[in-house]
C-alpha positions in Angstrom: -2.7 6.5 -8.1 -3.2 10.2 -8.8 -3.1 11.1 -5.1 0.0 9.0 -4.7 1.7 11.0 -7.5 1.3 14.1 -5.3 3.6 12.6 -2.6 7.3 13.0 -2.5 9.2 12.9 0.8 12.4 11.3 2.1 13.0 8.2 -0.2 9.4 8.0 -1.4 8.8 9.1 -4.9 5.1 8.9 -5.6 5.4 9.2 -9.4 7.9 6.4 -9.6 5.9 4.1 -7.3 2.6 4.8 -9.1 4.3 4.1 -12.5 5.8 0.9 -11.2 2.4 -0.3 -9.9 0.7 0.5 -13.1 3.4 -1.3 -15.1 3.0 -4.4 -12.9 -0.8 -4.4 -12.5 -0.9 -8.2 -12.7 0.8 -8.5 -9.2 -1.8 -6.7 -7.1 -5.6 -6.6 -6.8 -6.0 -3.3 -5.0 -3.9 -0.5 -3.6 -4.4 2.3 -1.0 -2.1 4.7 0.6 -2.9 6.0 4.1 -1.6 7.2 7.4 -3.8 5.9 10.3 -1.9 8.0 12.8 -3.2 11.5 11.9 -6.9 11.4 11.3 -8.1 13.8 8.6 -4.9 15.8 8.1 -5.0 14.2 4.6 -8.3 15.9 3.9 -7.1 19.3 5.2 -4.0 19.3 3.0 -5.5 18.1 -0.3 -6.6 21.6 -1.1 -2.9 22.5 -1.1 -1.9 19.6 -3.4 -0.5 17.6 -0.5 -1.3 14.0 0.4 0.1 13.3 3.9 0.5 9.5 4.0 3.3 7.2 4.7 2.1 3.6 4.2 1.1 1.9 1.0 -1.1 -1.2 1.4 -1.3 -3.7 -1.5 -3.7 -6.6 -1.7 -1.7 -9.2 -3.6 -2.7 -11.6 -6.3 -2.5 -15.1 -4.9 0.7 -16.8 -6.0 2.4 -13.6 -7.0 3.4 -12.4 -3.5 7.2 -12.9 -3.9 7.1 -11.0 -7.2 5.2 -8.1 -5.6 7.7 -8.1 -2.7 10.7 -7.9 -5.1 9.0 -5.0 -6.9 8.4 -3.2 -3.6 12.0 -3.6 -2.7 12.9 -1.3 -5.6 10.9 1.6 -4.1 13.2 2.5 -1.3 10.7 1.9 1.5 12.0 2.0 5.1 10.0 -1.2 5.8 8.1 -4.0 4.1 5.7 -6.3 6.0 3.2 -9.0 5.1 -0.1 -8.9 6.8 -1.9 -12.2 6.2 -4.3 -14.8 7.6 -6.8 -13.7 10.2 -5.1 -10.3 10.6 -5.6 -9.5 7.0 -9.2 -10.9 7.0 -10.0 -8.7 10.0 -8.6 -5.6 8.5 -10.6 -6.3 5.3 -13.8 -6.9 7.3 -13.9 -10.6 6.6 -14.4 -11.9 10.1 -15.4 -15.6 10.3 -15.9 -15.9 6.5 -13.5 -18.7 6.1 -11.6 -16.6 3.5 -9.2 -15.0 5.9 -6.2 -17.2 5.1 -6.4 -16.3 1.4 -5.7 -12.6 1.9 -2.2 -11.3 1.8 -1.5 -7.5 2.2 1.9 -6.0 1.6 2.5 -2.9 3.7 5.3 -0.6 2.5 6.2 2.1 4.9 8.3 5.3 4.5 9.6 7.4 7.3 
């Protein structure tokens, strides 16, 4: 959350999103913000107090997905998308575990 608070660009307000997530901790199991497109630019710019990322990934609490989606709609993201089933399982390293269908990841993206 502290790294997220460093980020403010376009319609993304890291402080507001982090506060919102902390207030609604019952809706998500884990959160990470990343940008898979640009390698270690994040690491390079941390020394200057910058966190160059554009996508927030949230592992939802089962049964609370619609509440999490509604919360995410208030953040001004340019796009929201569910990643579920085998796709979520694969991204989380759960190949063939039989648990894949239980995972739901909400991806919020800002341009």
